[in-house]
C-alpha positions as CSV (number, residue, x, y, z in Angstrom):
1,M,148.9,83.9,90.9
2,A,150.6,81.6,88.6
3,V,152.3,79.9,91.4
4,L,149.0,79.4,93.3
5,C,147.4,78.1,90.2
6,R,150.1,75.6,89.7
7,F,150.1,74.3,93.3
8,I,146.3,74.3,93.7
9,L,144.7,73.5,90.4
10,F,147.5,71.8,88.4
11,K,149.2,69.6,91.2
12,N,148.5,66.4,89.2
13,E,149.9,65.4,86.0
14,P,148.0,66.4,82.8
15,G,145.4,63.8,81.9
16,T,144.9,62.5,85.4
17,F,141.9,64.7,86.3
18,Q,138.8,62.7,87.2
19,V,135.4,64.0,86.4
20,Q,133.5,63.9,89.7
21,H,129.8,63.0,89.3
22,R,127.3,64.6,91.5
23,A,126.0,62.4,94.3
24,N,123.8,62.7,97.4
25,N,126.7,62.0,99.7
26,K,129.3,64.9,100.0
27,R,132.1,62.5,100.6
28,Q,131.4,60.8,97.3
29,M,131.7,64.0,95.7
30,G,135.1,64.8,97.1
31,M,134.3,67.6,99.3
32,N,134.7,68.6,102.9
33,T,132.1,71.2,104.2
34,T,132.8,70.5,107.9
35,P,135.2,73.3,109.3
36,F,138.4,71.9,110.8
37,A,137.7,68.4,110.0
38,S,140.6,67.8,107.5
39,I,142.9,70.0,109.7
40,N,142.2,67.7,112.6
41,K,142.5,64.6,110.5
42,I,146.0,65.7,109.1
43,Y,147.3,67.1,112.5
44,Y,146.4,63.9,114.4
45,S,147.5,61.5,111.7
46,N,150.6,59.4,111.9
47,K,152.0,61.2,108.9
48,S,155.4,62.9,109.0
49,A,155.9,66.4,110.3
50,A,156.9,67.5,106.8
51,Y,153.6,66.2,105.4
52,K,151.6,68.0,108.0
53,F,153.6,71.3,107.4
54,K,153.1,71.0,103.8
55,N,149.3,70.5,104.1
56,I,148.5,72.9,106.9
57,A,151.2,75.7,106.9
58,G,151.5,75.5,103.2
59,N,148.0,76.8,102.6
60,V,148.7,79.7,104.9
61,L,152.1,80.6,103.5
62,G,150.9,80.2,99.9
63,F,148.3,83.1,100.3
64,M,150.5,85.4,102.4
65,P,152.2,87.2,99.5
66,I,148.8,87.9,97.9
67,G,147.5,89.4,101.1
68,F,150.7,91.5,101.4
69,L,150.8,92.7,97.7
70,L,147.1,93.5,97.3
71,P,147.0,96.6,99.5
72,F,150.3,97.7,98.0
73,L,149.2,97.3,94.3
74,L,145.4,97.7,94.2
75,F,143.8,98.9,97.4
76,R,145.6,102.1,98.6
77,R,142.7,103.2,100.8
78,W,141.2,100.6,103.1
79,G,143.8,98.2,101.7
80,I,144.0,95.7,104.6
81,I,140.3,95.3,104.8
82,L,139.7,95.0,101.1
83,S,142.6,92.6,100.8
84,M,141.2,90.3,103.5
85,F,138.0,90.1,101.5
86,A,139.7,89.6,98.2
87,V,141.9,86.8,99.4
88,T,138.9,85.0,101.0
89,F,136.9,85.3,97.7
90,L,140.0,84.3,95.7
91,S,140.4,81.1,97.9
92,M,136.7,80.4,97.4
93,G,137.1,80.7,93.7
94,F,139.9,78.2,93.7
95,E,138.0,75.7,95.8
96,Y,134.9,76.0,93.6
97,I,137.0,75.4,90.5
98,Q,138.3,72.4,92.1
99,L,134.9,71.2,92.8
100,Y,133.5,71.7,89.5
101,T,136.4,70.6,87.4
102,G,137.5,67.6,89.4
103,C,141.1,68.7,89.5
104,G,141.1,68.8,93.3
105,V,138.9,68.4,96.3
106,F,136.7,71.2,97.8
107,D,137.7,71.7,101.4
108,V,136.3,74.5,103.6
109,D,139.5,74.1,105.7
110,D,141.5,75.2,102.7
111,I,139.4,78.4,102.6
112,I,140.0,79.0,106.2
113,L,143.8,78.4,106.0
114,N,144.2,80.4,102.7
115,S,142.1,83.2,104.2
116,L,144.2,83.1,107.4
117,G,147.4,83.4,105.2
118,G,146.0,86.3,103.2
119,I,144.9,88.1,106.4
120,S,148.4,87.6,107.8
121,G,150.0,89.1,104.8
122,A,147.8,92.0,104.8
123,L,148.6,92.5,108.6
124,L,152.2,92.3,107.8
125,Y,151.8,95.0,105.2
126,G,150.0,97.1,107.8
127,I,152.9,96.6,110.1
128,C,155.5,97.6,107.5
129,Q,153.4,100.7,106.7
130,L,153.4,101.6,110.4
131,V,157.0,101.0,110.9
132,H,157.8,103.2,107.7
133,Y,155.6,106.0,109.0
134,L,157.1,106.0,112.4
135,F,160.7,106.0,111.0
136,S,159.8,108.8,108.6
137,K,158.3,110.8,111.3
138,K,161.4,110.3,113.6
139,R,163.6,111.2,110.6
140,E,161.5,114.4,110.1
141,I,161.7,115.3,113.8
142,N,165.5,114.8,113.8
143,T,165.9,117.0,110.7
144,V,163.9,119.8,112.2
145,Q,165.9,119.6,115.4
146,F,169.2,119.7,113.6
147,T,168.0,122.7,111.5
148,Q,166.9,124.5,114.6
149,L,170.3,123.7,116.3
150,A,172.3,124.8,113.3
151,S,170.4,128.1,113.0
152,H,171.0,129.0,116.7
153,Q,174.9,128.7,116.3
């Protein structure tokens, strides 16, 4: 969470935050409410591949650990589903903080990408749980077979 706060809320130097005044035009307020508008703008820009990766994949990769750790730490039952909702609400919280404090720009695309990252992390956790379950069952079956084989000799 500290790393996310650093990169989302405190990416500018202290004292450089601008108070954004309410206006009728959403662009003047520094917000994007059109889904996929900023993703398309970044993807089709003439910026470097590193810039595109940082802005698009960075949002996804930044929230993957949260999506992975939430079902492990907090949500034992229904972990993956609750983690998906929790990550989405966490991302929305960050975006609203940016909107009302002026320390960033509210962007619905960030919510989409952050949620995708959290969902990917939660699914990765589910896959790890499934693999662990399958290996423990296989080990259990092998142990039973070895015990039966040893008892027959």
